[in-house]
MMTF fields as JSON, N, C-alpha, C and O atoms, coordinates in Angstrom:
{
  "mmtfVersion": "1.0.0",
  "mmtfProducer": "UNKNOWN",
  "numBonds": 351,
  "numAtoms": 352,
  "numGroups": 88,
  "numChains": 1,
  "numModels": 1,
  "chainsPerModel": [1],
  "groupsPerChain": [88],
  "chainIdList": ["A"],
  "bondAtomList": [4, 2, 8, 6, 12, 10, 16, 14, 20, 18, 24, 22, 28, 26, 32, 30, 36, 34, 40, 38, 44, 42, 48, 46, 52, 50, 56, 54, 60, 58, 64, 62, 68, 66, 72, 70, 76, 74, 80, 78, 84, 82, 88, 86, 92, 90, 96, 94, 100, 98, 104, 102, 108, 106, 112, 110, 116, 114, 120, 118, 124, 122, 128, 126, 132, 130, 136, 134, 140, 138, 144, 142, 148, 146, 152, 150, 156, 154, 160, 158, 164, 162, 168, 166, 172, 170, 176, 174, 180, 178, 184, 182, 188, 186, 192, 190, 196, 194, 200, 198, 204, 202, 208, 206, 212, 210, 216, 214, 220, 218, 224, 222, 228, 226, 232, 230, 236, 234, 240, 238, 244, 242, 248, 246, 252, 250, 256, 254, 260, 258, 264, 262, 268, 266, 272, 270, 276, 274, 280, 278, 284, 282, 288, 286, 292, 290, 296, 294, 300, 298, 304, 302, 308, 306, 312, 310, 316, 314, 320, 318, 324, 322, 328, 326, 332, 330, 336, 334, 340, 338, 344, 342, 348, 346],
  "bondOrderList": [1, 1, 1, 1, 1, 1, 1, 1, 1, 1, 1, 1, 1, 1, 1, 1, 1, 1, 1, 1, 1, 1, 1, 1, 1, 1, 1, 1, 1, 1, 1, 1, 1, 1, 1, 1, 1, 1, 1, 1, 1, 1, 1, 1, 1, 1, 1, 1, 1, 1, 1, 1, 1, 1, 1, 1, 1, 1, 1, 1, 1, 1, 1, 1, 1, 1, 1, 1, 1, 1, 1, 1, 1, 1, 1, 1, 1, 1, 1, 1, 1, 1, 1, 1, 1, 1, 1],
  "groupList": [{"groupName": "MET", "atomNameList": ["N", "CA", "C", "O"], "elementList": ["N", "C", "C", "O"], "formalChargeList": [0, 0, 0, 0], "bondAtomList": [1, 0, 2, 1, 3, 2], "bondOrderList": [1, 1, 2], "singleLetterCode": "M", "chemCompType": "L-PEPTIDE LINKING"}, {"groupName": "LYS", "atomNameList": ["N", "CA", "C", "O"], "elementList": ["N", "C", "C", "O"], "formalChargeList": [0, 0, 0, 0], "bondAtomList": [1, 0, 2, 1, 3, 2], "bondOrderList": [1, 1, 2], "singleLetterCode": "K", "chemCompType": "L-PEPTIDE LINKING"}, {"groupName": "VAL", "atomNameList": ["N", "CA", "C", "O"], "elementList": ["N", "C", "C", "O"], "formalChargeList": [0, 0, 0, 0], "bondAtomList": [1, 0, 2, 1, 3, 2], "bondOrderList": [1, 1, 2], "singleLetterCode": "V", "chemCompType": "L-PEPTIDE LINKING"}, {"groupName": "ILE", "atomNameList": ["N", "CA", "C", "O"], "elementList": ["N", "C", "C", "O"], "formalChargeList": [0, 0, 0, 0], "bondAtomList": [1, 0, 2, 1, 3, 2], "bondOrderList": [1, 1, 2], "singleLetterCode": "I", "chemCompType": "L-PEPTIDE LINKING"}, {"groupName": "LEU", "atomNameList": ["N", "CA", "C", "O"], "elementList": ["N", "C", "C", "O"], "formalChargeList": [0, 0, 0, 0], "bondAtomList": [1, 0, 2, 1, 3, 2], "bondOrderList": [1, 1, 2], "singleLetterCode": "L", "chemCompType": "L-PEPTIDE LINKING"}, {"groupName": "GLY", "atomNameList": ["N", "CA", "C", "O"], "elementList": ["N", "C", "C", "O"], "formalChargeList": [0, 0, 0, 0], "bondAtomList": [1, 0, 2, 1, 3, 2], "bondOrderList": [1, 1, 2], "singleLetterCode": "G", "chemCompType": "PEPTIDE LINKING"}, {"groupName": "THR", "atomNameList": ["N", "CA", "C", "O"], "elementList": ["N", "C", "C", "O"], "formalChargeList": [0, 0, 0, 0], "bondAtomList": [1, 0, 2, 1, 3, 2], "bondOrderList": [1, 1, 2], "singleLetterCode": "T", "chemCompType": "L-PEPTIDE LINKING"}, {"groupName": "ALA", "atomNameList": ["N", "CA", "C", "O"], "elementList": ["N", "C", "C", "O"], "formalChargeList": [0, 0, 0, 0], "bondAtomList": [1, 0, 2, 1, 3, 2], "bondOrderList": [1, 1, 2], "singleLetterCode": "A", "chemCompType": "L-PEPTIDE LINKING"}, {"groupName": "CYS", "atomNameList": ["N", "CA", "C", "O"], "elementList": ["N", "C", "C", "O"], "formalChargeList": [0, 0, 0, 0], "bondAtomList": [1, 0, 2, 1, 3, 2], "bondOrderList": [1, 1, 2], "singleLetterCode": "C", "chemCompType": "L-PEPTIDE LINKING"}, {"groupName": "SER", "atomNameList": ["N", "CA", "C", "O"], "elementList": ["N", "C", "C", "O"], "formalChargeList": [0, 0, 0, 0], "bondAtomList": [1, 0, 2, 1, 3, 2], "bondOrderList": [1, 1, 2], "singleLetterCode": "S", "chemCompType": "L-PEPTIDE LINKING"}, {"groupName": "PHE", "atomNameList": ["N", "CA", "C", "O"], "elementList": ["N", "C", "C", "O"], "formalChargeList": [0, 0, 0, 0], "bondAtomList": [1, 0, 2, 1, 3, 2], "bondOrderList": [1, 1, 2], "singleLetterCode": "F", "chemCompType": "L-PEPTIDE LINKING"}, {"groupName": "HIS", "atomNameList": ["N", "CA", "C", "O"], "elementList": ["N", "C", "C", "O"], "formalChargeList": [0, 0, 0, 0], "bondAtomList": [1, 0, 2, 1, 3, 2], "bondOrderList": [1, 1, 2], "singleLetterCode": "H", "chemCompType": "L-PEPTIDE LINKING"}, {"groupName": "PRO", "atomNameList": ["N", "CA", "C", "O"], "elementList": ["N", "C", "C", "O"], "formalChargeList": [0, 0, 0, 0], "bondAtomList": [1, 0, 2, 1, 3, 2], "bondOrderList": [1, 1, 2], "singleLetterCode": "P", "chemCompType": "L-PEPTIDE LINKING"}, {"groupName": "GLU", "atomNameList": ["N", "CA", "C", "O"], "elementList": ["N", "C", "C", "O"], "formalChargeList": [0, 0, 0, 0], "bondAtomList": [1, 0, 2, 1, 3, 2], "bondOrderList": [1, 1, 2], "singleLetterCode": "E", "chemCompType": "L-PEPTIDE LINKING"}, {"groupName": "TYR", "atomNameList": ["N", "CA", "C", "O"], "elementList": ["N", "C", "C", "O"], "formalChargeList": [0, 0, 0, 0], "bondAtomList": [1, 0, 2, 1, 3, 2], "bondOrderList": [1, 1, 2], "singleLetterCode": "Y", "chemCompType": "L-PEPTIDE LINKING"}, {"groupName": "ASP", "atomNameList": ["N", "CA", "C", "O"], "elementList": ["N", "C", "C", "O"], "formalChargeList": [0, 0, 0, 0], "bondAtomList": [1, 0, 2, 1, 3, 2], "bondOrderList": [1, 1, 2], "singleLetterCode": "D", "chemCompType": "L-PEPTIDE LINKING"}],
  "groupTypeList": [0, 1, 2, 3, 4, 5, 4, 4, 4, 2, 6, 7, 4, 8, 9, 2, 9, 10, 4, 11, 7, 7, 12, 13, 5, 3, 12, 7, 9, 14, 12, 4, 1, 6, 8, 7, 2, 9, 5, 13, 7, 10, 5, 5, 13, 0, 5, 1, 12, 2, 1, 2, 6, 11, 13, 5, 6, 15, 2, 14, 4, 8, 8, 1, 9, 8, 4, 1, 15, 10, 1, 7, 15, 12, 7, 1, 14, 2, 1, 0, 2, 1, 15, 7, 7, 12, 1, 1],
  "groupIdList": [1, 2, 3, 4, 5, 6, 7, 8, 9, 10, 11, 12, 13, 14, 15, 16, 17, 18, 19, 20, 21, 22, 23, 24, 25, 26, 27, 28, 29, 30, 31, 32, 33, 34, 35, 36, 37, 38, 39, 40, 41, 42, 43, 44, 45, 46, 47, 48, 49, 50, 51, 52, 53, 54, 55, 56, 57, 58, 59, 60, 61, 62, 63, 64, 65, 66, 67, 68, 69, 70, 71, 72, 73, 74, 75, 76, 77, 78, 79, 80, 81, 82, 83, 84, 85, 86, 87, 88],
  "secStructList": [7, 2, 2, 2, 2, 2, 2, 2, 2, 6, 2, 2, 2, 2, 2, 2, 2, 2, 2, 6, 1, 7, 7, 1, 1, 1, 7, 6, 6, 7, 1, 7, 1, 5, 7, 6, 6, 6, 7, 7, 5, 1, 1, 1, 1, 1, 7, 1, 7, 3, 3, 3, 7, 1, 6, 6, 7, 7, 3, 3, 3, 1, 1, 4, 4, 4, 2, 2, 2, 2, 2, 2, 1, 2, 2, 2, 2, 2, 2, 2, 2, 2, 2, 2, 1, 7, 7, 7],
  "xCoordList": [-159.183, -158.959, -160.333, -161.12, -160.683, -161.993, -163.429, -164.534, -163.35, -164.092, -164.341, -165.357, -162.993, -163.008, -163.491, -164.675, -163.227, -163.826, -165.169, -165.75, -165.873, -167.294, -167.829, -168.231, -167.802, -168.098, -168.002, -168.741, -167.164, -166.755, -167.858, -168.859, -167.966, -168.844, -170.441, -171.146, -170.962, -172.213, -172.604, -173.738, -171.339, -171.38, -171.751, -172.174, -171.573, -171.102, -172.581, -172.785, -173.137, -174.705, -175.823, -176.962, -175.439, -176.367, -176.311, -177.396, -175.054, -174.583, -175.737, -176.574, -175.77, -176.401, -177.825, -178.618, -178.203, -179.908, -180.407, -181.625, -179.815, -180.179, -180.243, -181.309, -178.886, -179.514, -180.413, -180.675, -181.12, -182.23, -183.309, -184.337, -183.308, -184.244, -185.314, -184.809, -186.81, -187.625, -187.566, -187.294, -187.777, -188.221, -188.767, -189.167, -188.763, -189.779, -191.659, -191.605, -192.606, -193.726, -193.949, -195.091, -193.135, -193.232, -192.411, -191.236, -194.061, -193.81, -193.051, -193.338, -191.664, -191.226, -191.537, -190.666, -192.674, -193.006, -193.45, -194.004, -193.066, -193.421, -192.425, -191.282, -192.644, -192.17, -190.816, -189.655, -191.542, -190.718, -189.752, -190.184, -188.689, -187.742, -187.545, -186.963, -188.097, -188.514, -189.51, -190.248, -189.968, -191.278, -191.816, -190.869, -192.9, -193.419, -193.496, -192.97, -194.16, -194.054, -193.212, -192.886, -192.022, -190.918, -189.669, -189.055, -189.677, -188.457, -187.284, -186.245, -187.883, -187.031, -187.058, -187.778, -186.089, -185.951, -186.593, -186.657, -187.159, -188.783, -187.398, -186.168, -188.25, -187.434, -186.39, -185.538, -186.601, -185.832, -186.047, -186.637, -185.268, -185.644, -186.734, -186.708, -188.087, -189.021, -189.882, -191.084, -189.27, -189.841, -191.008, -190.957, -191.604, -192.258, -194.029, -195.058, -193.139, -194.131, -195.303, -195.903, -195.838, -197.463, -198.114, -197.775, -199.149, -199.373, -200.928, -201.91, -200.967, -202.421, -202.652, -201.689, -204.21, -204.684, -205.219, -204.76, -205.787, -206.133, -206.933, -206.361, -208.091, -208.34, -207.863, -207.924, -207.268, -207.521, -205.434, -204.774, -205.174, -203.699, -202.846, -202.781, -201.982, -201.468, -200.215, -199.345, -200.367, -198.845, -198.304, -199.083, -196.998, -196.038, -195.642, -194.474, -195.902, -195.608, -194.124, -194.196, -193.042, -191.685, -192.901, -193.187, -193.84, -193.805, -195.376, -195.897, -196.246, -197.358, -197.545, -198.521, -196.444, -196.203, -196.285, -196.351, -196.282, -196.645, -197.785, -198.072, -198.652, -200.449, -201.206, -202.013, -200.568, -201.207, -201.098, -202.052, -199.71, -199.536, -200.356, -201.075, -199.968, -200.494, -202.108, -202.472, -202.699, -204.291, -204.177, -205.068, -203.494, -203.807, -203.568, -203.719, -203.222, -203.169, -202.606, -201.617, -203.861, -203.656, -203.372, -202.443, -204.132, -203.609, -201.928, -201.29, -201.857, -199.874, -199.381, -198.931, -199.656, -198.426, -199.139, -198.536, -199.94, -200.825, -200.227, -200.013, -199.906, -199.699, -197.845, -197.339, -197.073, -196.087, -195.363, -194.201, -196.963, -196.354, -196.451, -195.864, -197.548, -197.906, -196.891, -196.271, -196.676, -195.724, -194.123, -193.861, -193.19, -192.46, -192.71, -191.877, -193.906, -194.536, -193.618, -193.424, -193.034, -192.987, -194.263, -195.326, -194.093, -195.021, -195.775, -194.957, -196.678, -196.776, -196.382, -196.458],
  "yCoordList": [53.692, 52.743, 53.037, 52.092, 54.083, 54.717, 54.038, 54.247, 53.244, 52.859, 51.894, 51.654, 50.906, 49.053, 49.432, 49.098, 49.966, 50.213, 50.01, 49.013, 51.125, 51.175, 49.88, 49.162, 49.572, 48.598, 47.649, 46.82, 47.134, 45.765, 46.504, 45.795, 47.586, 47.838, 47.565, 47.192, 47.66, 47.438, 46.071, 45.607, 45.324, 43.995, 43.23, 42.083, 43.837, 42.874, 43.483, 42.794, 44.216, 44.817, 44.286, 44.369, 43.621, 43.371, 41.826, 41.27, 41.031, 39.767, 39.364, 38.527, 40.149, 40.208, 40.396, 39.489, 41.334, 41.829, 40.195, 40.231, 39.134, 38.727, 37.155, 36.58, 36.67, 35.832, 36.184, 35.23, 37.201, 37.505, 37.592, 38.024, 37.128, 37.498, 36.493, 35.434, 36.57, 35.586, 33.81, 33.575, 33.426, 32.063, 32.77, 33.934, 31.457, 31.791, 31.487, 31.009, 31.659, 31.392, 32.093, 32.217, 32.442, 33.624, 34.725, 35.084, 35.279, 36.913, 37.264, 36.908, 38.364, 39.17, 39.795, 40.579, 39.755, 40.156, 38.955, 39.001, 37.663, 36.974, 36.669, 36.573, 36.473, 36.551, 35.66, 35.987, 34.3, 33.328, 32.462, 31.821, 32.684, 31.678, 30.607, 30.245, 29.693, 27.921, 27.678, 28.35, 26.651, 25.604, 25.628, 25.327, 25.852, 26.232, 24.88, 24.384, 24.378, 22.644, 22.251, 22.144, 21.605, 21.043, 22.135, 21.894, 23.058, 24.149, 24.399, 25.059, 23.611, 23.029, 24.394, 25.341, 24.368, 26.118, 25.681, 24.492, 26.5, 26.61, 26.309, 26.359, 26.076, 26.147, 24.728, 24.54, 23.914, 22.709, 21.896, 22.14, 20.299, 19.337, 19.064, 17.861, 19.43, 19.215, 20.216, 20.479, 20.499, 21.291, 22.768, 23.564, 22.645, 24.022, 24.334, 23.79, 25.524, 25.754, 25.882, 26.561, 25.299, 24.876, 26.208, 26.421, 26.938, 27.885, 27.496, 27.042, 27.622, 27.368, 28.51, 29.096, 29.032, 29.438, 29.521, 28.453, 30.072, 29.426, 30.951, 31.983, 30.691, 31.673, 33.359, 34.227, 33.33, 34.676, 35.201, 36.213, 33.838, 34.275, 33.21, 32.193, 33.289, 32.778, 31.933, 32.49, 29.976, 29.96, 29.255, 28.563, 29.408, 28.628, 27.391, 27.413, 26.341, 24.88, 24.833, 25.241, 24.281, 23.68, 22.871, 23.367, 21.242, 20.305, 19.958, 20.342, 19.021, 18.982, 17.66, 17.293, 17.24, 16.732, 16.869, 15.951, 18.268, 18.956, 19.472, 20.222, 18.959, 19.494, 19.012, 19.583, 17.16, 16.937, 17.202, 17.417, 17.212, 18.485, 19.564, 19.84, 20.191, 21.404, 21.614, 22.586, 20.714, 20.426, 19.853, 20.196, 19.324, 18.491, 19.671, 19.245, 21.004, 21.577, 23.182, 23.784, 23.581, 24.641, 26.146, 26.953, 26.071, 27.267, 27.598, 28.571, 26.924, 26.397, 27.34, 28.482, 26.416, 27.051, 28.576, 29.186, 28.804, 30.249, 31.208, 32.389, 30.653, 31.749, 31.878, 33.0, 30.759, 31.011, 32.065, 32.383, 32.432, 33.064, 34.792, 35.776, 34.527, 35.948, 36.196, 37.247, 35.704, 35.676, 36.841, 38.028, 35.524, 36.323, 37.676, 38.472, 37.701, 39.037, 40.441, 40.314, 41.855, 42.822, 43.725, 44.152, 43.843, 44.759, 45.828, 46.591, 46.111, 47.091, 48.807, 49.922],
  "zCoordList": [135.346, 136.67, 137.149, 137.196, 137.469, 138.328, 137.42, 137.922, 136.107, 135.123, 135.687, 136.339, 135.405, 136.381, 137.498, 137.488, 138.501, 139.741, 139.497, 139.924, 138.654, 138.575, 138.437, 139.352, 136.955, 136.521, 136.955, 136.424, 138.062, 139.417, 140.209, 140.311, 140.738, 141.715, 141.242, 142.179, 140.253, 139.57, 139.191, 139.316, 138.611, 138.639, 139.955, 140.1, 140.524, 141.984, 143.091, 144.09, 142.957, 143.002, 142.404, 142.865, 141.153, 140.381, 140.774, 140.945, 140.945, 141.289, 142.267, 141.928, 143.824, 145.065, 144.554, 144.807, 143.946, 144.331, 142.938, 142.769, 142.181, 141.53, 142.603, 142.821, 143.165, 144.426, 145.214, 145.947, 145.482, 146.703, 145.947, 146.469, 144.294, 144.068, 144.579, 144.953, 144.701, 144.594, 143.342, 142.164, 143.928, 143.331, 142.594, 142.628, 141.439, 139.991, 140.801, 141.934, 140.439, 141.253, 142.598, 143.04, 143.097, 144.444, 144.499, 144.42, 144.748, 144.614, 146.172, 147.314, 145.464, 146.031, 147.034, 147.41, 147.776, 149.632, 150.445, 151.544, 149.61, 150.415, 151.315, 150.868, 152.639, 154.043, 153.69, 153.445, 153.784, 154.099, 152.754, 151.796, 153.057, 152.015, 151.755, 150.733, 152.838, 152.698, 152.759, 153.479, 152.064, 152.24, 153.699, 154.427, 154.411, 155.659, 156.09, 157.086, 155.291, 156.327, 156.616, 157.799, 154.916, 154.967, 155.94, 156.979, 155.262, 155.449, 154.166, 154.199, 153.057, 152.134, 151.365, 151.681, 150.207, 149.258, 148.557, 148.245, 148.193, 147.633, 145.512, 145.489, 144.377, 143.399, 143.423, 142.555, 144.423, 144.251, 143.281, 142.228, 143.84, 143.621, 143.66, 143.399, 143.859, 144.494, 143.109, 143.152, 142.36, 141.061, 141.591, 142.529, 140.881, 140.824, 142.661, 143.062, 142.973, 144.242, 144.272, 143.44, 145.172, 145.05, 146.215, 147.379, 145.351, 146.33, 147.416, 146.828, 148.267, 148.892, 149.692, 150.186, 149.947, 150.088, 151.894, 152.298, 152.908, 153.688, 154.445, 154.795, 154.504, 155.08, 155.102, 155.973, 153.417, 152.852, 152.897, 152.661, 153.326, 153.472, 152.977, 153.667, 151.577, 150.633, 151.443, 152.113, 151.149, 151.894, 150.592, 149.936, 150.198, 149.532, 149.406, 149.796, 149.102, 150.008, 148.693, 147.534, 149.3, 147.969, 147.061, 145.971, 147.642, 146.764, 147.09, 148.137, 145.872, 146.455, 147.559, 148.214, 147.471, 148.9, 150.19, 151.007, 150.453, 151.28, 151.53, 152.463, 150.454, 151.038, 152.097, 152.83, 152.031, 153.268, 154.487, 155.236, 154.855, 155.825, 156.185, 157.145, 154.922, 155.019, 155.752, 156.413, 155.497, 155.284, 156.958, 157.735, 157.253, 158.483, 159.979, 161.124, 159.717, 160.241, 160.032, 160.449, 159.092, 158.046, 159.359, 159.386, 159.945, 160.648, 161.439, 161.84, 161.39, 161.962, 160.673, 160.588, 159.832, 158.917, 158.09, 157.206, 158.401, 157.821, 159.077, 158.804, 160.665, 161.778, 161.222, 161.218, 160.829, 160.71, 159.295, 159.042, 158.461, 157.506, 157.739, 157.289, 158.714, 159.48, 160.397, 160.232, 161.032, 162.107, 161.153, 161.35, 159.889, 159.359, 158.562, 158.13, 158.501, 157.434, 158.244, 159.453, 157.475, 157.74, 159.19, 158.738, 160.211, 160.967, 160.283, 159.769, 160.116, 159.547, 160.687, 160.171]
}
């Protein structure tokens, strides 16, 4: 019985860590879980996320369509990333 409970616990823990893994193309350390511009989830219908860098800060967008809005006010989106980052 202990073996079965142990296996169930390990399976549950593996499932939880899988659910919280970063989407493909997004580093696990990236603080935002959705697109800074649209708020859409990464890796959904919009395809592969797009990485843009402004003044040394990487910002990930859900798709190429968000580039226009990002370019209109990049400082706004960089601030969102910096504000969401863990404090050192």
